[in-house]
N, CA, C, O and the ligand as a Tripos MOL2 file, in Angstrom:
@<TRIPOS>MOLECULE
protein
  273   271    69     0     0
PROTEIN
NO_CHARGES

@<TRIPOS>ATOM
      1 N           4.0120  316.7460  118.9120 N.3       1 MET1
      2 CA          4.6560  315.8650  119.9170 C.3       1 MET1
      3 C           3.6910  315.4100  120.9770 C.2       1 MET1
      4 O           3.6570  314.2330  121.3350 O.2       1 MET1
      5 N           2.8960  316.3480  121.4850 N.am      2 ALA2
      6 CA          1.9570  316.0450  122.5410 C.3       2 ALA2
      7 C           0.8820  315.0820  122.0010 C.2       2 ALA2
      8 O           0.4000  314.2230  122.7390 O.2       2 ALA2
      9 N           0.5130  315.2180  120.7490 N.am      3 SER3
     10 CA         -0.4910  314.3710  120.1700 C.3       3 SER3
     11 C          -0.0260  312.8980  120.0620 C.2       3 SER3
     12 O          -0.8280  311.9710  120.1760 O.2       3 SER3
     13 N           1.2910  312.7140  119.8380 N.am      4 ILE4
     14 CA          1.8280  311.3790  119.7660 C.3       4 ILE4
     15 C           1.7680  310.6750  121.1250 C.2       4 ILE4
     16 O           1.4550  309.4880  121.2120 O.2       4 ILE4
     17 N           2.0760  311.4370  122.1860 N.am      5 ILE5
     18 CA          1.9970  310.8930  123.5590 C.3       5 ILE5
     19 C           0.5230  310.5350  123.8900 C.2       5 ILE5
     20 O           0.2460  309.4850  124.4680 O.2       5 ILE5
     21 N          -0.3970  311.4210  123.5150 N.am      6 THR6
     22 CA         -1.8290  311.1640  123.7820 C.3       6 THR6
     23 C          -2.2560  309.9010  123.0150 C.2       6 THR6
     24 O          -2.9700  309.0540  123.5520 O.2       6 THR6
     25 N          -1.8220  309.7890  121.7880 N.am      7 LEU7
     26 CA         -2.1280  308.5940  120.9570 C.3       7 LEU7
     27 C          -1.5930  307.3340  121.6080 C.2       7 LEU7
     28 O          -2.2940  306.3250  121.6820 O.2       7 LEU7
     29 N          -0.3680  307.3830  122.0750 N.am      8 LEU8
     30 CA          0.2680  306.2210  122.7500 C.3       8 LEU8
     31 C          -0.5440  305.8850  124.0480 C.2       8 LEU8
     32 O          -0.8080  304.7190  124.3420 O.2       8 LEU8
     33 N          -0.9190  306.9290  124.7950 N.am      9 ALA9
     34 CA         -1.6330  306.7130  126.0120 C.3       9 ALA9
     35 C          -2.9680  306.0190  125.7930 C.2       9 ALA9
     36 O          -3.4470  305.2800  126.6530 O.2       9 ALA9
     37 N          -3.5570  306.2640  124.6420 N.am     10 ILE10
     38 CA         -4.8080  305.6390  124.2850 C.3      10 ILE10
     39 C          -4.5820  304.2460  123.7200 C.2      10 ILE10
     40 O          -5.3480  303.3230  123.9970 O.2      10 ILE10
     41 N          -3.5140  304.0970  122.9180 N.am     11 CYS11
     42 CA         -3.2830  302.8620  122.1910 C.3      11 CYS11
     43 C          -2.7350  301.7720  123.1200 C.2      11 CYS11
     44 O          -3.1560  300.6200  123.0110 O.2      11 CYS11
     45 N          -1.8250  302.0970  124.0170 N.am     12 LEU12
     46 CA         -1.1710  301.0650  124.8640 C.3      12 LEU12
     47 C          -2.1920  300.2220  125.7070 C.2      12 LEU12
     48 O          -2.1360  298.9930  125.6640 O.2      12 LEU12
     49 N          -3.1080  300.8620  126.4570 N.am     13 PRO13
     50 CA         -4.0690  300.0150  127.1940 C.3      13 PRO13
     51 C          -4.9270  299.1760  126.2840 C.2      13 PRO13
     52 O          -5.2800  298.0490  126.6310 O.2      13 PRO13
     53 N          -5.2770  299.7130  125.0990 N.am     14 THR14
     54 CA         -6.0890  298.9430  124.1350 C.3      14 THR14
     55 C          -5.3460  297.7310  123.6460 C.2      14 THR14
     56 O          -5.9180  296.6450  123.5480 O.2      14 THR14
     57 N          -4.0850  297.8970  123.3390 N.am     15 ILE15
     58 CA         -3.2330  296.7950  122.8640 C.3      15 ILE15
     59 C          -3.0470  295.7400  123.9460 C.2      15 ILE15
     60 O          -3.1120  294.5410  123.6720 O.2      15 ILE15
     61 N          -2.8100  296.2040  125.2120 N.am     16 THR16
     62 CA         -2.6120  295.2980  126.3440 C.3      16 THR16
     63 C          -3.9100  294.5260  126.6080 C.2      16 THR16
     64 O          -3.8740  293.3150  126.8270 O.2      16 THR16
     65 N          -5.0340  295.2030  126.5900 N.am     17 LEU17
     66 CA         -6.3010  294.5110  126.8220 C.3      17 LEU17
     67 C          -6.6330  293.4900  125.7440 C.2      17 LEU17
     68 O          -7.1080  292.3930  126.0410 O.2      17 LEU17
     69 N          -6.3820  293.8550  124.4960 N.am     18 SER18
     70 CA         -6.6680  292.9450  123.4050 C.3      18 SER18
     71 C          -5.7570  291.7340  123.4910 C.2      18 SER18
     72 O          -6.1770  290.6240  123.1640 O.2      18 SER18
     73 N          -4.4830  291.9320  123.9370 N.am     19 TYR19
     74 CA         -3.5500  290.8200  124.0990 C.3      19 TYR19
     75 C          -4.0260  289.8880  125.2180 C.2      19 TYR19
     76 O          -3.9760  288.6650  125.0830 O.2      19 TYR19
     77 N          -4.4910  290.4840  126.3310 N.am     20 ILE20
     78 CA         -5.0020  289.6590  127.4010 C.3      20 ILE20
     79 C          -6.1780  288.7920  126.9540 C.2      20 ILE20
     80 O          -6.2520  287.6070  127.2800 O.2      20 ILE20
     81 N          -7.0930  289.4040  126.2050 N.am     21 PHE21
     82 CA         -8.2650  288.7000  125.6670 C.3      21 PHE21
     83 C          -7.8250  287.6020  124.7280 C.2      21 PHE21
     84 O          -8.3680  286.4970  124.7310 O.2      21 PHE21
     85 N          -6.8000  287.9390  123.9030 N.am     22 PHE22
     86 CA         -6.2330  286.9770  122.9290 C.3      22 PHE22
     87 C          -5.6940  285.7780  123.6680 C.2      22 PHE22
     88 O          -5.9310  284.6410  123.2610 O.2      22 PHE22
     89 N          -4.9550  286.0160  124.7760 N.am     23 CYS23
     90 CA         -4.4010  284.9720  125.5640 C.3      23 CYS23
     91 C          -5.4240  284.1010  126.2200 C.2      23 CYS23
     92 O          -5.2620  282.8830  126.2920 O.2      23 CYS23
     93 N          -6.5080  284.7300  126.7130 N.am     24 LEU24
     94 CA         -7.5970  284.0150  127.3440 C.3      24 LEU24
     95 C          -8.3660  283.1590  126.3300 C.2      24 LEU24
     96 O          -8.8280  282.0630  126.6460 O.2      24 LEU24
     97 N          -8.4890  283.6770  125.1260 N.am     25 ALA25
     98 CA         -9.2450  283.0190  124.0760 C.3      25 ALA25
     99 C          -8.4570  281.7790  123.5850 C.2      25 ALA25
    100 O          -9.0450  280.7190  123.3740 O.2      25 ALA25
    101 N          -7.1690  281.9120  123.4090 N.am     26 SER26
    102 CA         -6.3500  280.7850  122.9520 C.3      26 SER26
    103 C          -5.0450  280.7610  123.6930 C.2      26 SER26
    104 O          -4.0470  281.2970  123.2100 O.2      26 SER26
    105 N          -5.0270  280.1150  124.9230 N.am     27 PRO27
    106 CA         -3.8360  280.1370  125.7360 C.3      27 PRO27
    107 C          -2.7200  279.3260  125.1770 C.2      27 PRO27
    108 O          -1.5670  279.4780  125.5830 O.2      27 PRO27
    109 N          -3.0560  278.4250  124.2060 N.am     28 TRP28
    110 CA         -1.9980  277.5640  123.6660 C.3      28 TRP28
    111 C          -1.5620  278.0260  122.2960 C.2      28 TRP28
    112 O          -2.3750  278.1440  121.3790 O.2      28 TRP28
    113 N          -0.3150  278.2780  122.1640 N.am     29 GLY29
    114 CA          0.2110  278.6700  120.8620 C.3      29 GLY29
    115 C           1.1340  277.5880  120.3020 C.2      29 GLY29
    116 O           1.5960  276.7160  121.0390 O.2      29 GLY29
    117 N           1.3930  277.6470  119.0260 N.am     30 THR30
    118 CA          2.2530  276.6160  118.4200 C.3      30 THR30
    119 C           3.7220  276.9490  118.8260 C.2      30 THR30
    120 O           4.1460  278.1020  118.9090 O.2      30 THR30
    121 N           4.4440  275.8460  119.0680 N.am     31 CYS31
    122 CA          5.8150  275.9540  119.5140 C.3      31 CYS31
    123 C           6.6950  276.5420  118.4020 C.2      31 CYS31
    124 O           6.6820  276.0880  117.2580 O.2      31 CYS31
    125 N           7.4260  277.5280  118.7720 N.am     32 THR32
    126 CA          8.2430  278.2440  117.7690 C.3      32 THR32
    127 C           9.5940  277.5130  117.5980 C.2      32 THR32
    128 O          10.2810  277.7170  116.5970 O.2      32 THR32
    129 N           9.9620  276.6880  118.5450 N.am     33 ARG33
    130 CA         11.2730  276.0020  118.4520 C.3      33 ARG33
    131 C          11.2380  274.8260  117.4730 C.2      33 ARG33
    132 O          12.2380  274.5730  116.8020 O.2      33 ARG33
    133 N          10.1440  274.1160  117.3720 N.am     34 CYS34
    134 CA         10.0620  273.0280  116.4510 C.3      34 CYS34
    135 C           9.1100  273.3380  115.2490 C.2      34 CYS34
    136 O           8.4410  272.4510  114.7180 O.2      34 CYS34
    137 N           9.0850  274.6220  114.8560 N.am     35 ARG35
    138 CA          8.3210  275.0870  113.6990 C.3      35 ARG35
    139 C           6.8090  274.7960  113.7560 C.2      35 ARG35
    140 O           6.4050  273.8190  114.3870 O.2      35 ARG35
    141 N           6.0070  275.5820  113.1420 N.am     36 PRO36
    142 CA          4.5470  275.3820  113.1710 C.3      36 PRO36
    143 C           4.1840  274.0820  112.4490 C.2      36 PRO36
    144 O           4.5880  273.8480  111.3110 O.2      36 PRO36
    145 N           3.4100  273.2450  113.1440 N.am     37 GLY37
    146 CA          2.9280  271.9920  112.5400 C.3      37 GLY37
    147 C           3.8490  270.8400  112.8290 C.2      37 GLY37
    148 O           3.3980  269.7150  113.0400 O.2      37 GLY37
    149 N           5.1290  271.1090  112.8400 N.am     38 GLY38
    150 CA          6.1040  270.0320  113.0400 C.3      38 GLY38
    151 C           6.3410  269.6920  114.5030 C.2      38 GLY38
    152 O           6.6860  270.5530  115.3110 O.2      38 GLY38
    153 N           6.1500  268.4290  114.8210 N.am     39 ARG39
    154 CA          6.3690  267.9890  116.1940 C.3      39 ARG39
    155 C           7.7720  267.3440  116.3310 C.2      39 ARG39
    156 O           8.1690  266.4440  115.5910 O.2      39 ARG39
    157 N           8.4470  267.8600  117.2930 N.am     40 ASN40
    158 CA          9.7660  267.3320  117.5880 C.3      40 ASN40
    159 C           9.7800  266.7060  119.0050 C.2      40 ASN40
    160 O           9.6870  267.4000  120.0170 O.2      40 ASN40
    161 N           9.8980  265.4030  119.0230 N.am     41 ARG41
    162 CA          9.7970  264.7080  120.3490 C.3      41 ARG41
    163 C          10.8950  265.0860  121.2950 C.2      41 ARG41
    164 O          10.7380  264.9270  122.5060 O.2      41 ARG41
    165 N          11.9940  265.5750  120.7990 N.am     42 THR42
    166 CA         13.1110  265.9400  121.6490 C.3      42 THR42
    167 C          13.0640  267.4100  122.0470 C.2      42 THR42
    168 O          13.9470  267.9160  122.7410 O.2      42 THR42
    169 N          11.9890  268.0920  121.5800 N.am     43 CYS43
    170 CA         11.8570  269.5350  121.9240 C.3      43 CYS43
    171 C          11.6280  269.7290  123.4050 C.2      43 CYS43
    172 O          10.6960  269.1520  123.9640 O.2      43 CYS43
    173 N          12.4510  270.5200  124.0480 N.am     44 ARG44
    174 CA         12.3310  270.7790  125.4420 C.3      44 ARG44
    175 C          11.2560  271.8020  125.7820 C.2      44 ARG44
    176 O          10.6260  271.7590  126.8390 O.2      44 ARG44
    177 N          11.0720  272.7300  124.8370 N.am     45 ALA45
    178 CA         10.1490  273.8350  125.0930 C.3      45 ALA45
    179 C           8.7190  273.3760  125.2400 C.2      45 ALA45
    180 O           7.9750  273.9390  126.0430 O.2      45 ALA45
    181 N           8.3050  272.3460  124.4690 N.am     46 CYS46
    182 CA          6.9010  271.9350  124.4500 C.3      46 CYS46
    183 C           6.7280  270.4850  124.8370 C.2      46 CYS46
    184 O           5.6130  269.9670  124.7700 O.2      46 CYS46
    185 N           7.8100  269.7970  125.2480 N.am     47 ASP47
    186 CA          7.8030  268.3880  125.5860 C.3      47 ASP47
    187 C           7.2380  267.5030  124.4740 C.2      47 ASP47
    188 O           6.6010  266.4870  124.7500 O.2      47 ASP47
    189 N           7.4690  267.8840  123.2340 N.am     48 GLY48
    190 CA          7.0830  267.1130  122.0890 C.3      48 GLY48
    191 C           5.5870  267.2200  121.6910 C.2      48 GLY48
    192 O           5.1240  266.4830  120.8210 O.2      48 GLY48
    193 N           4.8540  268.1230  122.3210 N.am     49 THR49
    194 CA          3.4410  268.2720  122.0450 C.3      49 THR49
    195 C           3.1900  269.2310  120.8490 C.2      49 THR49
    196 O           2.1410  269.1890  120.2070 O.2      49 THR49
    197 N           4.1690  270.0730  120.5880 N.am     50 GLY50
    198 CA          4.0140  271.0470  119.4920 C.3      50 GLY50
    199 C           3.2290  272.2770  119.9130 C.2      50 GLY50
    200 O           3.0300  273.2010  119.1250 O.2      50 GLY50
    201 N           2.7900  272.2770  121.1570 N.am     51 LYS51
    202 CA          2.0160  273.4360  121.6980 C.3      51 LYS51
    203 C           2.6480  273.9840  122.9000 C.2      51 LYS51
    204 O           3.1690  273.2450  123.7360 O.2      51 LYS51
    205 N           2.6150  275.3000  123.0150 N.am     52 ARG52
    206 CA          3.2220  275.9670  124.1830 C.3      52 ARG52
    207 C           2.2600  276.9920  124.7390 C.2      52 ARG52
    208 O           1.5640  277.6710  123.9830 O.2      52 ARG52
    209 N           2.2130  277.1130  126.0940 N.am     53 PRO53
    210 CA          1.3960  278.1870  126.6540 C.3      53 PRO53
    211 C           2.0070  279.5530  126.3390 C.2      53 PRO53
    212 O           3.2270  279.7050  126.4020 O.2      53 PRO53
    213 N           1.1720  280.5610  125.9960 N.am     54 ARG54
    214 CA          1.6620  281.8180  125.6780 C.3      54 ARG54
    215 C           2.2730  282.5050  126.9130 C.2      54 ARG54
    216 O           1.9730  282.1620  128.0560 O.2      54 ARG54
    217 N           3.1370  283.4820  126.6340 N.am     55 LEU55
    218 CA          3.7810  284.2120  127.7110 C.3      55 LEU55
    219 C           2.7850  284.8490  128.6510 C.2      55 LEU55
    220 O           2.9400  284.7950  129.8710 O.2      55 LEU55
    221 N           1.7360  285.4680  128.0630 N.am     56 GLY56
    222 CA          0.7380  286.0910  128.8850 C.3      56 GLY56
    223 C           0.0140  285.0790  129.7780 C.2      56 GLY56
    224 O          -0.3000  285.3730  130.9310 O.2      56 GLY56
    225 N          -0.2470  283.8910  129.2380 N.am     57 TRP57
    226 CA         -0.8900  282.8440  129.9740 C.3      57 TRP57
    227 C          -0.0170  282.3260  131.1130 C.2      57 TRP57
    228 O          -0.5020  282.0350  132.2070 O.2      57 TRP57
    229 N           1.2830  282.2190  130.8330 N.am     58 GLN58
    230 CA          2.2760  281.7850  131.8340 C.3      58 GLN58
    231 C           2.2980  282.7740  132.9950 C.2      58 GLN58
    232 O           2.3300  282.4000  134.1670 O.2      58 GLN58
    233 N           2.2810  284.0380  132.6230 N.am     59 LEU59
    234 CA          2.3030  285.1240  133.6350 C.3      59 LEU59
    235 C           1.0380  285.0520  134.4870 C.2      59 LEU59
    236 O           1.1040  285.2270  135.7030 O.2      59 LEU59
    237 N          -0.1250  284.7920  133.8550 N.am     60 TYR60
    238 CA         -1.4110  284.6980  134.5340 C.3      60 TYR60
    239 C          -1.4020  283.4670  135.4820 C.2      60 TYR60
    240 O          -1.9330  283.5490  136.5900 O.2      60 TYR60
    241 N          -0.8180  282.3600  135.0660 N.am     61 ALA61
    242 CA         -0.7960  281.1760  135.8370 C.3      61 ALA61
    243 C           0.1480  281.3940  137.0500 C.2      61 ALA61
    244 O          -0.1390  280.9490  138.1610 O.2      61 ALA61
    245 N           1.2420  282.0670  136.8100 N.am     62 ASN62
    246 CA          2.1970  282.4020  137.8910 C.3      62 ASN62
    247 C           1.5250  283.3000  138.9470 C.2      62 ASN62
    248 O           1.6460  283.0940  140.1550 O.2      62 ASN62
    249 N           0.8210  284.2930  138.4250 N.am     63 ALA63
    250 CA          0.1770  285.2630  139.3210 C.3      63 ALA63
    251 C          -0.8960  284.6220  140.2030 C.2      63 ALA63
    252 O          -1.0670  284.9510  141.3770 O.2      63 ALA63
    253 N          -1.6450  283.6400  139.5360 N.am     64 ARG64
    254 CA         -2.6910  282.9260  140.2660 C.3      64 ARG64
    255 C          -2.1110  282.0370  141.3540 C.2      64 ARG64
    256 O          -2.6630  281.8900  142.4450 O.2      64 ARG64
    257 N          -0.9320  281.4320  140.9950 N.am     65 ARG65
    258 CA         -0.2550  280.5680  141.9620 C.3      65 ARG65
    259 C           0.3010  281.3900  143.1390 C.2      65 ARG65
    260 O           0.3020  280.9480  144.2890 O.2      65 ARG65
    261 N           0.7630  282.5780  142.8110 N.am     66 PHE66
    262 CA          1.3590  283.4610  143.8520 C.3      66 PHE66
    263 C           0.3250  283.9230  144.8380 C.2      66 PHE66
    264 O           0.6310  284.0720  146.0210 O.2      66 PHE66
    265 N          -0.9040  284.1560  144.3900 N.am     67 HIS67
    266 CA         -1.9540  284.6970  145.2740 C.3      67 HIS67
    267 C          -2.5840  283.6570  146.1940 C.2      67 HIS67
    268 O          -3.3280  284.0030  147.1120 O.2      67 HIS67
    269 N          -2.2860  282.3930  145.9480 N.am     68 ARG68
    270 CA         -2.8360  281.3590  146.8020 C.3      68 ARG68
    271 C          -2.0790  281.2330  148.0940 C.2      68 ARG68
    272 O          -2.4210  280.3980  148.9310 O.2      68 ARG68
    273 ZN          8.5380  272.3890  120.4370 Zn       69 ZN69
@<TRIPOS>BOND
     1     1     2 1
     2     2     3 1
     3     3     4 2
     4     3     5 am
     5     5     6 1
     6     6     7 1
     7     7     8 2
     8     7     9 am
     9     9    10 1
    10    10    11 1
    11    11    12 2
    12    11    13 am
    13    13    14 1
    14    14    15 1
    15    15    16 2
    16    15    17 am
    17    17    18 1
    18    18    19 1
    19    19    20 2
    20    19    21 am
    21    21    22 1
    22    22    23 1
    23    23    24 2
    24    23    25 am
    25    25    26 1
    26    26    27 1
    27    27    28 2
    28    27    29 am
    29    29    30 1
    30    30    31 1
    31    31    32 2
    32    31    33 am
    33    33    34 1
    34    34    35 1
    35    35    36 2
    36    35    37 am
    37    37    38 1
    38    38    39 1
    39    39    40 2
    40    39    41 am
    41    41    42 1
    42    42    43 1
    43    43    44 2
    44    43    45 am
    45    45    46 1
    46    46    47 1
    47    47    48 2
    48    47    49 am
    49    49    50 1
    50    50    51 1
    51    51    52 2
    52    51    53 am
    53    53    54 1
    54    54    55 1
    55    55    56 2
    56    55    57 am
    57    57    58 1
    58    58    59 1
    59    59    60 2
    60    59    61 am
    61    61    62 1
    62    62    63 1
    63    63    64 2
    64    63    65 am
    65    65    66 1
    66    66    67 1
    67    67    68 2
    68    67    69 am
    69    69    70 1
    70    70    71 1
    71    71    72 2
    72    71    73 am
    73    73    74 1
    74    74    75 1
    75    75    76 2
    76    75    77 am
    77    77    78 1
    78    78    79 1
    79    79    80 2
    80    79    81 am
    81    81    82 1
    82    82    83 1
    83    83    84 2
    84    83    85 am
    85    85    86 1
    86    86    87 1
    87    87    88 2
    88    87    89 am
    89    89    90 1
    90    90    91 1
    91    91    92 2
    92    91    93 am
    93    93    94 1
    94    94    95 1
    95    95    96 2
    96    95    97 am
    97    97    98 1
    98    98    99 1
    99    99   100 2
   100    99   101 am
   101   101   102 1
   102   102   103 1
   103   103   104 2
   104   103   105 am
   105   105   106 1
   106   106   107 1
   107   107   108 2
   108   107   109 am
   109   109   110 1
   110   110   111 1
   111   111   112 2
   112   111   113 am
   113   113   114 1
   114   114   115 1
   115   115   116 2
   116   115   117 am
   117   117   118 1
   118   118   119 1
   119   119   120 2
   120   119   121 am
   121   121   122 1
   122   122   123 1
   123   123   124 2
   124   123   125 am
   125   125   126 1
   126   126   127 1
   127   127   128 2
   128   127   129 am
   129   129   130 1
   130   130   131 1
   131   131   132 2
   132   131   133 am
   133   133   134 1
   134   134   135 1
   135   135   136 2
   136   135   137 am
   137   137   138 1
   138   138   139 1
   139   139   140 2
   140   139   141 am
   141   141   142 1
   142   142   143 1
   143   143   144 2
   144   143   145 am
   145   145   146 1
   146   146   147 1
   147   147   148 2
   148   147   149 am
   149   149   150 1
   150   150   151 1
   151   151   152 2
   152   151   153 am
   153   153   154 1
   154   154   155 1
   155   155   156 2
   156   155   157 am
   157   157   158 1
   158   158   159 1
   159   159   160 2
   160   159   161 am
   161   161   162 1
   162   162   163 1
   163   163   164 2
   164   163   165 am
   165   165   166 1
   166   166   167 1
   167   167   168 2
   168   167   169 am
   169   169   170 1
   170   170   171 1
   171   171   172 2
   172   171   173 am
   173   173   174 1
   174   174   175 1
   175   175   176 2
   176   175   177 am
   177   177   178 1
   178   178   179 1
   179   179   180 2
   180   179   181 am
   181   181   182 1
   182   182   183 1
   183   183   184 2
   184   183   185 am
   185   185   186 1
   186   186   187 1
   187   187   188 2
   188   187   189 am
   189   189   190 1
   190   190   191 1
   191   191   192 2
   192   191   193 am
   193   193   194 1
   194   194   195 1
   195   195   196 2
   196   195   197 am
   197   197   198 1
   198   198   199 1
   199   199   200 2
   200   199   201 am
   201   201   202 1
   202   202   203 1
   203   203   204 2
   204   203   205 am
   205   205   206 1
   206   206   207 1
   207   207   208 2
   208   207   209 am
   209   209   210 1
   210   210   211 1
   211   211   212 2
   212   211   213 am
   213   213   214 1
   214   214   215 1
   215   215   216 2
   216   215   217 am
   217   217   218 1
   218   218   219 1
   219   219   220 2
   220   219   221 am
   221   221   222 1
   222   222   223 1
   223   223   224 2
   224   223   225 am
   225   225   226 1
   226   226   227 1
   227   227   228 2
   228   227   229 am
   229   229   230 1
   230   230   231 1
   231   231   232 2
   232   231   233 am
   233   233   234 1
   234   234   235 1
   235   235   236 2
   236   235   237 am
   237   237   238 1
   238   238   239 1
   239   239   240 2
   240   239   241 am
   241   241   242 1
   242   242   243 1
   243   243   244 2
   244   243   245 am
   245   245   246 1
   246   246   247 1
   247   247   248 2
   248   247   249 am
   249   249   250 1
   250   250   251 1
   251   251   252 2
   252   251   253 am
   253   253   254 1
   254   254   255 1
   255   255   256 2
   256   255   257 am
   257   257   258 1
   258   258   259 1
   259   259   260 2
   260   259   261 am
   261   261   262 1
   262   262   263 1
   263   263   264 2
   264   263   265 am
   265   265   266 1
   266   266   267 1
   267   267   268 2
   268   267   269 am
   269   269   270 1
   270   270   271 1
   271   271   272 2
@<TRIPOS>SUBSTRUCTURE
     1 MET1         2 RESIDUE 1 A MET
     2 ALA2         6 RESIDUE 1 A ALA
     3 SER3        10 RESIDUE 1 A SER
     4 ILE4        14 RESIDUE 1 A ILE
     5 ILE5        18 RESIDUE 1 A ILE
     6 THR6        22 RESIDUE 1 A THR
     7 LEU7        26 RESIDUE 1 A LEU
     8 LEU8        30 RESIDUE 1 A LEU
     9 ALA9        34 RESIDUE 1 A ALA
    10 ILE10       38 RESIDUE 1 A ILE
    11 CYS11       42 RESIDUE 1 A CYS
    12 LEU12       46 RESIDUE 1 A LEU
    13 PRO13       50 RESIDUE 1 A PRO
    14 THR14       54 RESIDUE 1 A THR
    15 ILE15       58 RESIDUE 1 A ILE
    16 THR16       62 RESIDUE 1 A THR
    17 LEU17       66 RESIDUE 1 A LEU
    18 SER18       70 RESIDUE 1 A SER
    19 TYR19       74 RESIDUE 1 A TYR
    20 ILE20       78 RESIDUE 1 A ILE
    21 PHE21       82 RESIDUE 1 A PHE
    22 PHE22       86 RESIDUE 1 A PHE
    23 CYS23       90 RESIDUE 1 A CYS
    24 LEU24       94 RESIDUE 1 A LEU
    25 ALA25       98 RESIDUE 1 A ALA
    26 SER26      102 RESIDUE 1 A SER
    27 PRO27      106 RESIDUE 1 A PRO
    28 TRP28      110 RESIDUE 1 A TRP
    29 GLY29      114 RESIDUE 1 A GLY
    30 THR30      118 RESIDUE 1 A THR
    31 CYS31      122 RESIDUE 1 A CYS
    32 THR32      126 RESIDUE 1 A THR
    33 ARG33      130 RESIDUE 1 A ARG
    34 CYS34      134 RESIDUE 1 A CYS
    35 ARG35      138 RESIDUE 1 A ARG
    36 PRO36      142 RESIDUE 1 A PRO
    37 GLY37      146 RESIDUE 1 A GLY
    38 GLY38      150 RESIDUE 1 A GLY
    39 ARG39      154 RESIDUE 1 A ARG
    40 ASN40      158 RESIDUE 1 A ASN
    41 ARG41      162 RESIDUE 1 A ARG
    42 THR42      166 RESIDUE 1 A THR
    43 CYS43      170 RESIDUE 1 A CYS
    44 ARG44      174 RESIDUE 1 A ARG
    45 ALA45      178 RESIDUE 1 A ALA
    46 CYS46      182 RESIDUE 1 A CYS
    47 ASP47      186 RESIDUE 1 A ASP
    48 GLY48      190 RESIDUE 1 A GLY
    49 THR49      194 RESIDUE 1 A THR
    50 GLY50      198 RESIDUE 1 A GLY
    51 LYS51      202 RESIDUE 1 A LYS
    52 ARG52      206 RESIDUE 1 A ARG
    53 PRO53      210 RESIDUE 1 A PRO
    54 ARG54      214 RESIDUE 1 A ARG
    55 LEU55      218 RESIDUE 1 A LEU
    56 GLY56      222 RESIDUE 1 A GLY
    57 TRP57      226 RESIDUE 1 A TRP
    58 GLN58      230 RESIDUE 1 A GLN
    59 LEU59      234 RESIDUE 1 A LEU
    60 TYR60      238 RESIDUE 1 A TYR
    61 ALA61      242 RESIDUE 1 A ALA
    62 ASN62      246 RESIDUE 1 A ASN
    63 ALA63      250 RESIDUE 1 A ALA
    64 ARG64      254 RESIDUE 1 A ARG
    65 ARG65      258 RESIDUE 1 A ARG
    66 PHE66      262 RESIDUE 1 A PHE
    67 HIS67      266 RESIDUE 1 A HIS
    68 ARG68      270 RESIDUE 1 A ARG
    69 ZN69       273 GROUP 0 **** ****
């Protein structure tokens, strides 16, 4: 049981860090509402561009705005 907790304690920061780097490397992801590749002009989530900022990137943008 203790080994599982230790494993999680090691894995969680690694996963979080890799996700942050992933978001920084490609902040724009494909819109999930109008399917990958397909552009929907009436899509509200991406304004018809077919691309959406990732959740991590949105949080980063909000945090940066908040600190100003
Ligand atoms: Zn969309």
